[in-house]
C-alpha positions in Angstrom: -3.1 -12.8 -27.2 -2.9 -14.7 -24.1 0.5 -14.2 -22.2 2.9 -17.1 -22.7 3.6 -17.3 -18.9 2.0 -15.9 -15.9 2.9 -12.7 -13.9 4.4 -14.5 -10.9 6.7 -16.7 -12.7 8.1 -14.0 -15.1 8.8 -11.5 -11.9 10.4 -14.5 -10.2 12.9 -15.5 -12.9 13.9 -12.1 -13.6 13.9 -10.9 -9.9 17.7 -11.9 -9.7 18.4 -8.8 -11.8 16.5 -6.6 -9.5 17.8 -4.0 -7.1 16.9 -3.4 -3.7 16.2 0.4 -2.6 19.7 1.0 -1.6 21.2 -0.7 -4.7 21.8 -4.2 -3.4 20.7 -7.2 -5.3 17.8 -9.0 -3.8 18.6 -12.7 -3.6 15.5 -15.0 -3.9 14.9 -18.5 -4.4 14.5 -19.7 -8.0 11.3 -21.6 -7.3 7.5 -20.9 -7.9 7.2 -20.5 -4.1 9.5 -17.6 -3.8 8.4 -14.0 -3.9 10.0 -12.0 -6.7 10.1 -8.4 -5.0 9.3 -9.2 -1.3 10.7 -5.9 -0.1 9.1 -3.6 -2.5 6.9 -2.0 0.3 3.3 -3.1 -0.8 0.5 -1.3 -2.7 -2.7 0.4 -1.8 -4.2 3.1 -4.1 -2.0 3.4 -7.3 -2.0 5.3 -10.5 0.1 4.2 -13.5 2.3 5.3 -16.3 4.8 4.3 -18.9 8.3 5.9 -19.2 11.4 4.5 -20.6 13.6 4.3 -17.5 16.8 2.7 -18.9 17.0 4.0 -22.2 16.4 0.7 -24.1 13.7 2.1 -26.2 11.2 0.1 -24.3 8.4 1.7 -22.1 8.8 0.6 -18.5 6.0 0.7 -15.8 5.6 3.3 -13.1 3.2 2.8 -10.1 2.5 5.9 -7.8 0.7 5.0 -4.7 -1.1 8.2 -3.3 -1.2 6.6 0.2 2.2 7.9 1.3 3.0 9.4 -2.1 5.5 6.5 -3.0 6.7 6.0 -6.4 7.7 2.4 -7.6 9.6 1.7 -10.8 9.5 -1.7 -12.8 11.6 -2.3 -16.0 9.8 -4.1 -18.7 11.6 -7.1 -19.9 8.8 -8.7 -21.8 8.5 -9.8 -25.5 5.4 -10.0 -27.3 2.6 -11.5 -25.2 4.7 -11.4 -22.2 4.1 -9.9 -18.7 7.6 -9.5 -17.3 8.4 -6.5 -14.8 11.5 -6.3 -12.6 11.2 -4.0 -9.6 13.9 -1.3 -10.0 13.7 1.2 -7.1 17.2 2.8 -8.1 15.3 4.8 -10.8 12.7 6.4 -8.2 15.3 9.1 -6.9 15.3 10.8 -10.5 11.7 11.7 -10.3 10.2 15.0 -8.8 8.3 15.0 -5.6 4.7 13.9 -6.4 1.6 14.4 -4.5 -1.8 12.9 -4.5 -2.0 12.3 -8.2 -0.1 12.0 -11.3 -0.7 11.7 -15.1 2.2 10.6 -17.3 1.6 12.1 -20.8 3.7 13.3 -23.6 2.6 16.9 -24.2 5.4 18.0 -26.4 5.6 15.0 -28.8 9.2 14.2 -28.3 8.2 10.5 -27.5 9.1 10.9 -23.7 6.1 11.0 -21.2 6.0 14.1 -19.1 4.4 14.5 -15.6 1.2 16.3 -14.8 0.5 16.3 -11.0 -1.5 17.8 -8.2 0.0 21.3 -7.2 -0.6 21.0 -3.2 -1.8 24.4 -1.7 -2.7 25.8 -5.1 -5.8 23.7 -6.0 -4.3 23.1 -9.4 -1.8 21.2 -11.2 1.9 21.4 -12.2 3.7 20.1 -15.0 7.3 18.6 -15.3 8.8 18.1 -18.8 10.8 14.9 -19.4 14.3 16.3 -20.0 16.0 12.9 -19.9 19.5 12.7 -21.5 22.1 10.1 -20.5 19.8 9.5 -17.4 16.2 10.2 -16.8 15.3 13.8 -15.4 12.6 16.3 -15.3 12.2 20.1 -15.2 9.3 22.0 -13.9 7.6 24.0 -16.9 4.3 25.1 -15.2 5.0 25.8 -11.5 3.3 26.4 -9.1 0.2 25.8 -11.4 -1.0 25.5 -14.8 -3.5 28.2 -16.3 -6.0 28.7 -18.8 -7.6 31.6 -20.6 -10.9 32.1 -19.0 -13.3 34.9 -18.8 -10.8 37.5 -20.2 -7.6 36.5 -18.2 -5.3 33.5 -17.2 -6.9 31.6 -14.6 -5.8 28.3 -12.6 -7.2 25.2 -14.0 -9.0 24.0 -11.0 -7.7 20.5 -9.7 -8.2 19.0 -6.4 -6.7 16.1 -4.6 -9.9 14.3 -4.7 -10.7 14.6 -8.4 -8.6 12.8 -11.1 -8.7 14.8 -14.4 -8.1 13.4 -17.9 -5.4 14.5 -20.3 -5.8 13.4 -24.0 -6.3 14.8 -27.5 -9.9 15.4 -27.6 -10.3 17.2 -31.0 -7.7 15.2 -33.1 -5.5 18.2 -33.7 -2.4 16.4 -32.1 -2.0 18.4 -28.9 -3.2 17.4 -25.5 -6.4 19.0 -23.9 -7.6 18.6 -20.5 -10.9 17.6 -18.9 -11.5 18.4 -15.3 -14.4 19.1 -12.9 -15.5 22.9 -12.4 -15.6 24.6 -9.2 -18.9 23.0 -8.5 -17.8 19.7 -9.0 -20.9 18.6 -11.3 -19.9 19.4 -14.7 -16.9 18.6 -16.8 -14.9 21.6 -18.2 -12.9 21.4 -21.3 -9.6 23.3 -21.7 -8.3 23.2 -25.2 -4.7 23.2 -25.9 -3.9 26.1 -28.7 -0.4 24.9 -29.2 -0.8 23.5 -32.7 -3.3 26.4 -33.8 -0.8 29.3 -32.6 2.6 27.8 -33.2 2.2 24.7 -35.5 3.7 22.3 -32.9 2.4 20.5 -29.9 5.3 21.7 -27.5 3.5 24.5 -25.8 0.9 24.4 -22.7 -1.4 27.2 -24.0 -5.1 26.5 -22.8 -8.4 28.1 -23.3 -11.6 26.9 -21.5 -13.9 26.2 -24.2 -16.6 24.2 -22.7 -18.1 24.3 -19.3 -20.2 21.2 -19.7 -18.3 18.8 -21.9 -20.3 15.8 -23.1 -23.6 17.4 -21.8 -23.4 15.1 -18.9 -23.7 16.0 -15.1 -22.9 14.1 -12.0 -25.4 14.2 -9.1 -24.1 16.3 -6.1 -25.6 13.8 -3.6 -24.5 10.4 -5.2 -23.2 8.8 -8.2 -26.1 9.2 -10.5 -25.3 10.5 -14.0 -27.7 12.9 -16.0 -27.4 12.7 -19.7 -28.2 15.7 -22.1 -27.9 18.2 -19.2 -26.0 21.5 -18.7 -26.0 24.5 -16.6 -28.8 26.1 -18.3 -31.6 26.8 -15.6 -29.4 25.8 -12.8 -28.1 28.3 -10.2 -24.4 28.8 -10.0 -24.7 30.2 -6.4 -23.7 27.8 -3.7 -25.7 27.7 -0.6 -24.1 27.0 2.9 -25.9 23.8 3.1 -25.2 22.4 -0.6 -24.0 19.0 -0.8 -21.1 19.7 -3.1 -19.7 16.7 -5.2 -16.5 15.5 -3.2 -14.5 13.5 -5.6 -14.4 11.6 -8.9 -12.1 10.0 -11.5 -12.5 9.8 -15.1 -10.8 8.8 -18.3 -11.5 9.4 -21.9 -10.9 6.7 -24.8 -12.8 5.6 -27.9 -14.0 2.3 -26.6 -16.7 1.9 -29.6 -14.6 2.3 -32.7 -16.6 5.6 -33.7 -13.5 7.8 -33.3 -15.1 9.9 -30.5 -13.7 9.8 -27.1 -15.9 7.9 -24.6 -16.0 8.6 -20.8 -15.2 6.1 -18.0 -16.2 7.7 -14.6 -16.1 6.8 -10.9 -17.4 8.6 -7.9 -16.3 8.7 -4.1 -17.8 6.2 -1.9 -18.9 4.0 -4.7 -17.1 0.9 -6.0 -17.6 0.8 -9.7 -16.9 2.3 -13.0 -19.6 3.8 -15.3 -19.1 3.6 -19.2 -20.8 6.6 -21.1 -20.8 6.4 -24.9 -20.0 9.6 -27.0 -22.6 10.1 -29.6 -21.6 13.6 -30.6 -19.1 15.1 -33.1 -15.3 15.8 -32.7 -16.2 19.4 -31.9 -19.3 18.7 -29.7 -19.1 15.8 -27.4 -22.4 14.3 -26.4 -22.8 11.4 -24.0 -26.0 9.3 -25.5 -26.0 6.3 -23.1 -24.5 4.8 -20.0 -23.6 1.4 -18.3 -23.3 1.6 -14.8 -21.1 -1.7 -14.5 -17.9 -1.7 -16.5 -16.5 -4.0 -17.8 -19.7 -6.0 -18.4 -18.3 -9.4 -18.1 -16.7 -8.9 -14.6 -17.3 -5.3 -13.5 -14.8 -3.4 -11.3 -15.6 -3.5 -7.5 -13.1 -1.5 -5.4 -14.5 -0.1 -2.3 -14.4 3.6 -3.4 -13.7 5.6 -6.4 -11.5 3.5 -8.6 -9.4 5.1 -11.3 -8.7 3.4 -14.6 -5.6 3.3 -16.8 -5.5 2.0 -20.4 -1.9 0.7 -21.4 -0.3 -2.2 -23.0 0.9 -4.5 -20.1 1.5 -7.8 -21.9 3.5 -6.0 -24.9 0.9 -7.5 -27.5 0.3 -3.9 -29.0 -3.2 -3.7 -27.5 -3.9 -1.7 -24.6 -5.1 -3.5 -21.4 -6.9 -2.0 -18.3 -5.4 -1.5 -14.8 -7.8 -0.2 -12.1 -7.0 0.8 -8.5 -8.7 3.0 -5.8 -8.2 6.6 -5.7 -10.1 7.8 -2.7 -7.8 10.4 -0.7 -9.0 8.8 2.7 -6.2 6.3 3.4 -8.7 4.0 5.2 -10.9 3.9 2.2 -9.0 1.1 0.4 -8.9 -2.8 0.5 -5.2 -2.9 1.2 -4.7 -6.3 -0.4 -6.0 -7.1 -3.9 -6.2 -3.4 -4.8 -4.7 -3.6 -8.3 -6.9 -5.1 -10.9 -5.5 -6.1 -14.1 -7.9 -6.7 -17.3 -6.2 -8.1 -20.4 -7.5 -7.0 -23.5 -8.7 -10.0 -25.6 -10.1 -7.6 -28.4 -8.5 -4.7 -30.3 -8.0 -1.1 -29.4 -11.0 0.0 -31.4 -13.4 -2.7 -29.9 -11.8 -3.9 -26.6 -12.8 -7.0 -24.7 -11.4 -6.7 -21.3 -11.0 -9.9 -19.3 -9.9 -10.0 -15.7 -6.6 -11.5 -15.2 -5.7 -10.7 -11.4 -6.8 -8.6 -8.7 -3.3 -8.2 -7.2 -1.0 -7.3 -10.1 2.5 -6.7 -8.7 1.2 -7.1 -5.1 1.2 -10.7 -5.2 5.0 -10.8 -5.4 5.4 -8.5 -2.5 5.0 -8.8 1.3 1.8 -7.2 1.5 -0.2 -7.5 4.6 -3.1 -5.1 3.6 -3.2 -1.7 5.3 -0.2 -0.8 7.5 2.8 -3.0 8.3 4.2 -3.2 11.9 7.2 -5.6 11.8 9.0 -7.2 14.8 11.8 -9.8 14.9 11.6 -12.7 17.4 12.3 -16.5 17.8 8.7 -17.5 18.4 9.5 -21.4 18.3 12.8 -21.4 20.1 14.6 -23.0 17.3 17.4 -20.4 17.6 16.5 -18.6 14.2 15.0 -15.1 14.0 11.4 -15.0 12.8 9.4 -12.0 11.3 6.0 -11.1 12.5 4.1 -8.4 10.9 1.0 -6.7 12.3 -1.3 -4.5 10.4 -4.0 -1.8 10.8 -6.7 -4.2 9.6 -8.3 -5.9 6.5 -11.4 -4.3 5.2 -14.3 -6.7 6.3 -17.3 -4.7 6.1 -18.8 -1.2 5.1 -21.6 1.0 6.1 -22.8 4.6 5.7 -23.2 7.3 8.4 -25.1 10.5 7.1 -24.2 9.5 3.5 -20.6 9.0 4.1 -19.2 5.4 3.4 -17.3 3.9 6.7 -15.4 0.9 7.0 -14.7 -1.7 9.7 -11.4 -3.5 9.8 -10.0 -6.5 11.5 -6.3 -6.6 12.1 -4.2 -9.7 12.3 -0.6 -10.9 12.9 1.3 -12.6 10.2 4.1 -15.0 11.0 7.0 -15.4 8.6 8.9 -18.2 10.0 12.6 -18.4 9.2 13.1 -21.9 7.5 16.7 -21.1 6.5 19.9 -21.1 8.5 21.5 -18.6 11.0 23.8 -17.4 8.1 21.2 -17.7 5.1 17.6 -16.7 6.5 14.6 -17.6 4.5 11.2 -16.2 5.5 8.2 -18.4 4.9 4.7 -17.3 5.4 3.2 -20.0 8.0 0.3 -18.1 9.7 -1.6 -15.0 8.5 -3.6 -14.9 11.8 -0.9 -15.8 14.4 -2.1 -16.4 17.9 -5.7 -16.3 16.3 -6.4 -12.5 17.2 -8.5 -11.9 14.3 -11.6 -13.5 16.0 -11.5 -10.5 18.4 -12.2 -8.1 15.5 -9.5 -5.5 16.8 -7.7 -2.8 14.7 -4.1 -1.9 14.5 -2.1 -4.8 16.0 1.5 -4.1 16.9 3.5 -7.0 18.6 6.4 -7.0 20.8 8.1 -10.4 22.3 10.3 -11.0 25.6 10.7 -13.4 28.4 8.8 -12.0 31.1 8.8 -14.7 33.7 12.3 -16.0 33.3 11.2 -19.4 32.0 13.2 -19.1 28.9 10.2 -18.7 26.6 8.8 -15.6 25.0 5.5 -14.1 25.9 4.0 -11.4 23.7 2.2 -7.9 24.2 0.2 -6.6 21.5 -1.1 -3.0 21.2 -4.3 -2.1 19.4 -5.9 1.0 18.0 -8.2 1.2 20.7 -5.3 1.8 23.2 -5.4 -1.5 24.8 -2.3 -3.8 25.5 -2.9 -7.4 25.2 -0.8 -10.0 27.1 -0.3 -13.4 25.8 1.4 -16.1 27.4 4.5 -18.3 26.1 1.9 -20.5 24.1 0.4 -17.3 22.7 -2.9 -17.5 24.4 -4.7 -14.3 25.5 -4.5 -13.8 29.3 -5.0 -10.2 29.7 -7.0 -7.9 27.4 -6.2 -4.7 29.2 -2.7 -5.2 30.4 -1.5 -2.1 32.4 -4.7 -0.3 31.6 -2.8 1.8 29.1 -5.7 3.6 27.3 -4.0 5.8 24.8 -5.2 5.2 21.2 -3.1 3.2 18.7 -0.7 1.8 21.4 2.6 0.4 20.1 4.7 -1.5 22.6 8.4 -2.4 22.7 10.0 -4.8 25.3 13.6 -4.1 26.0 16.0 -4.1 28.7 16.6 -0.1 28.5 18.9 0.2 31.7 20.9 -3.0 31.4 19.6 -4.5 34.9 18.5 -7.8 33.4 14.9 -7.0 33.5 12.7 -6.2 30.5 11.2 -2.7 30.4 8.4 -1.5 28.3 8.2 1.5 26.0 4.7 2.3 24.4 4.1 4.6 21.5 0.6 6.0 20.6 -1.2 8.5 18.2 0.3 11.5 20.0 3.8 10.8 18.7 5.2 10.5 22.2 6.4 7.8 24.3 5.3 6.2 27.6 8.0 4.2 29.7 7.3 1.4 32.2 10.1 0.3 34.5 10.3 -3.4 34.6 10.6 -5.0 38.0 10.6 -8.7 37.3 8.2 -11.5 36.8 6.2 -9.5 34.2 5.5 -6.8 36.6 6.0 -3.0 35.4 5.6 0.4 37.1 5.2 3.6 35.4 8.5 5.5 34.9 7.8 8.3 32.5 4.6 9.7 30.5 6.6 11.7 28.2 9.8 9.5 27.9 12.9 11.3 26.6 10.6 14.3 25.4 10.2 12.4 22.1 7.5 13.7 19.9 7.6 12.7 16.3 4.5 14.5 15.3 4.8 17.0 12.3 2.8 19.7 14.2 2.7 21.7 11.0 0.8 19.0 9.2 -1.1 16.9 11.6 -2.4 16.7 15.0 -1.1 13.1 15.3 2.4 11.6 15.3 1.6 7.7 15.5 4.8 6.8 17.2 6.2 3.2 16.9 9.1 2.6 19.1 12.0 0.0 18.6 15.0 -0.3 20.8 18.2 -2.0 19.7 21.9 -2.1 20.7 25.0 -1.2 18.6 28.0 -2.2 20.9 27.5 -0.9 24.3 25.1 1.9 23.2 21.3 1.4 23.4 19.6 3.3 20.7 15.9 4.2 20.1 14.2 4.2 16.6 10.8 5.5 16.2 8.4 5.2 13.2 6.0 8.2 12.5 2.9 9.2 10.6 5.0 11.2 8.2 6.8 8.2 7.1 10.3 9.1 8.6 11.9 6.7 11.2 13.6 8.9 13.7 16.8 7.8 15.5 17.6 8.8 19.1 20.7 8.3 21.4 21.8 9.5 25.0 18.8 7.6 26.4 20.1 8.2 30.0 19.3 11.9 29.5 16.1 13.7 30.5 15.7 14.6 26.7 17.1 12.3 24.1 19.2 13.6 21.2 17.8 13.2 17.7 20.5 11.7 15.6 18.4 10.7 12.5 21.2 11.9 10.2 23.4 9.0 11.5 21.5 6.1 10.4 24.4 5.2 8.2 26.3 4.3 11.2 23.8 1.6 12.1 22.6 -0.1 8.9 24.0 2.0 6.1 22.7 5.0 4.2 19.2 5.2 2.9 16.3 7.4 2.0 14.5 8.1 5.0 11.0 8.2 3.5 8.8 5.2 3.8 5.5 6.8 2.7 3.0 7.1 5.6 2.8 5.5 9.1 6.2 4.0 9.2 7.6 1.3 11.6 10.8 -0.7 11.7 12.6 -3.6 13.1 16.2 -4.4 13.3 18.2 -7.6 13.8 21.4 -9.2 12.7 19.7 -11.7 10.4 22.6 -13.3 8.8 25.1 -13.5 11.6 27.5 -11.2 9.8 27.8 -8.8 12.7 25.9 -6.1 11.0 22.3 -5.1 11.6 19.6 -5.4 8.8 16.4 -3.2 9.2 12.9 -3.7 7.6 10.7 -0.7 7.5 6.8 -1.0 7.2 4.6 1.6 5.7 0.7 2.3 5.2 0.8 0.4 1.9 1.1 -2.9 3.8 4.6 -3.8 2.7 8.1 -3.8 4.0 11.4 -2.4 2.7 14.7 -4.2 3.6 17.8 -2.0 4.4 21.2 -3.7 4.4 20.4 -7.3 3.5 19.3 -9.8 0.9 16.7 -12.1 2.4 14.5 -14.5 0.5 10.8 -14.5 1.2 8.6 -17.4 0.2 4.9 -17.7 -0.7 3.2 -19.5 2.3 -0.4 -20.4 3.4 -3.4 -19.3 1.6 -5.2 -16.0 2.7 -7.1 -16.5 6.0 -10.8 -17.2 5.7 -13.2 -16.0 8.1 -14.0 -19.4 9.8 -12.4 -19.6 13.2 -11.0 -23.0 14.7 -9.4 -23.5 18.0 -6.6 -25.5 19.4 -6.4 -26.8 23.1 -4.6 -27.1 25.2 -1.7 -25.1 23.6 1.0 -25.6 24.7 0.1 -29.3 25.2 1.8 -31.9 27.6 0.5 -34.8 25.3 -2.6 -34.9 23.0 -4.4 -31.7 21.9 -7.6 -31.3 20.3 -8.4 -29.3 17.1 -12.0 -27.9 17.2 -13.3 -27.1 13.7 -14.8 -28.5 10.5 -13.2 -29.2 7.3 -9.9 -30.6 5.8 -7.3 -30.9 8.5 -3.4 -30.8 7.7 -0.8 -30.6 10.3 2.9 -29.6 9.0 6.0 -29.8 11.0 9.0 -27.4 10.9 10.5 -29.0 8.0 7.4 -28.3 5.9 6.3 -32.1 6.0 2.8 -33.0 6.4 2.6 -35.4 9.2 -1.4 -35.7 9.4 -4.2 -35.3 7.1 -7.9 -35.9 7.8 -11.4 -34.7 7.2 -12.8 -33.3 10.5 -16.4 -32.8 11.6 -15.8 -31.3 15.0 -13.3 -31.6 17.8 -10.5 -34.0 16.9 -7.8 -35.4 19.2 -4.1 -35.3 17.9 -1.1 -37.2 19.3 2.1 -36.1 18.1 5.8 -36.1 19.3 7.3 -33.1 21.1 7.9 -30.1 18.9 6.3 -27.2 17.2 3.6 -27.7 14.5 1.3 -25.6 12.2 -2.2 -26.8 12.0 -4.1 -25.8 8.8 -7.9 -25.9 8.6 -10.0 -24.1 5.9 -7.2 -22.1 4.7 -6.3 -20.8 8.3 -3.1 -21.8 10.0 -2.6 -22.0 13.8 0.7 -22.9 15.6 0.8 -25.5 18.4 3.7 -26.5 20.7 3.8 -30.2 22.0 6.2 -30.4 24.9 
């Protein structure tokens, strides 16, 4: 059955009931151009499950993003044939800490989904039983890892952070069995659950390894080739030092042919698609007899590296649909945007017909700028309203192999969300997803900061890059210096602020080390080095990483200047006593600034603070590796905006202009004023001269948008 209404509209209409992470209602416009869950934080590499969160008897939706170990909860408000999910972050606090992967499955048959998840440090999995009563809750029943009877003793069921196992009733006896790759990572091992056989119920976790080569199928150690009717016989179990061990895969089992036998869907690291293998054996002896390398056939999955499939009923029609998202443990091995594909099942559970519905399920209703999100507040057009600019690590634009390993190249951009509301009621509208046209330079990791450097009343912009350069752009946002101050430390993250109150902007720059560099401002855009280890700040978690990826933000509360620093670990640190040689970490006092919040934003956090609604209190937005933002202490609407940028580049000159300006490009040209009105439309075949009254305009050509100022 086709859904009666689209995802975006249903999310929109019911978003009025959604709660922000800190429990405030998210206020959004009730129009088709308004994001339903703008501050949900973005999605990158997700796994999904169904749990009744609110006790209404309806299964809700859980999304777990392994890039930052973030759990997102969505209430299911849909009727039959409806796709209707409401972001409900207030439920996330009831879940245990999950790492790398998770499977939601009801092992004890009580109708409530339990949790199987990776047990970090033990090369195994642990299990949390759903013990919900008046509110949802869990208890660990297999910690630190789940075991199976193997070779005369109880042995850890091997699981890695790079493999996604399958948990299902494989033999039809009612309890849940486990399929996982063996230690060599080539053959699939079956761990049979003996709960029903021993106790007559399915409520126990008693496993025995009964098959070392389930399905008689093997995966190549060197690529994603599948070998049918192949087992260990004749193959050495001794691993040589130079063996190319299989490095990761995902699979799911489900009867997709209607013969009552569990078929296999499998994906491999460094490959973008799913392979379907048909089971032609018996309930006791699985045998994969054929394979299709492109699944689903009508529009195959293509998700960069190692997609993981989930079969669940999304549109509430009683038939399971298909969700697919990347699984690769490498955070850079992901599209960032359009990384949650939804296929609706137009057939039955026995003979499914999966039709692609969207490539950005849930994502399309969030601020999601791809991979990484680095926010900054500034008035970019001089209208007195605070705008939002978001940098990112970069959008995937090409891939290549080095010594058999898949690599990526990314291009970062700045997204401009212009404030089209009022001082008291801000509304952010996406106007430009390549602000200042920096995408043409093919840089990665753009982090912007704004300030009036030359005293003319207009903001210049400094942009940090992953390569360690600082870019200086003038008040028209034209690049004037591609190596400002010769900074040179990778992943530079600048922040302009008058630290010492002398009326001159200073510059503080973070980098991948987790430390900060301070430049003293001496006027007219000139700086002199002041401290290479400013305040002895170091946000690197040395027990877990060599890097800290510090992202500084300075702000004022009353007469006090405070320093916020984002980090690789996802925490936003807070420091005071900035006049001292060593600053004081007061991260436990965030509630004094913006209210209490859970200071865990996944991976690679960054923040921006401002009084957005003129109520005398600060609001904060925090970015993360998922490409989204979370809002603290505020209710701010966000509209959909321009279409995604296309690779075609056009230019505007001069900019700013004292009169006529030229748009150099080919295609359909539209020019929009700050009221959202189209003031000029034309087909262009090259340089086109435009004459307009003084003001700021947005020029759209072939899906890309640039800003231009006419004096």
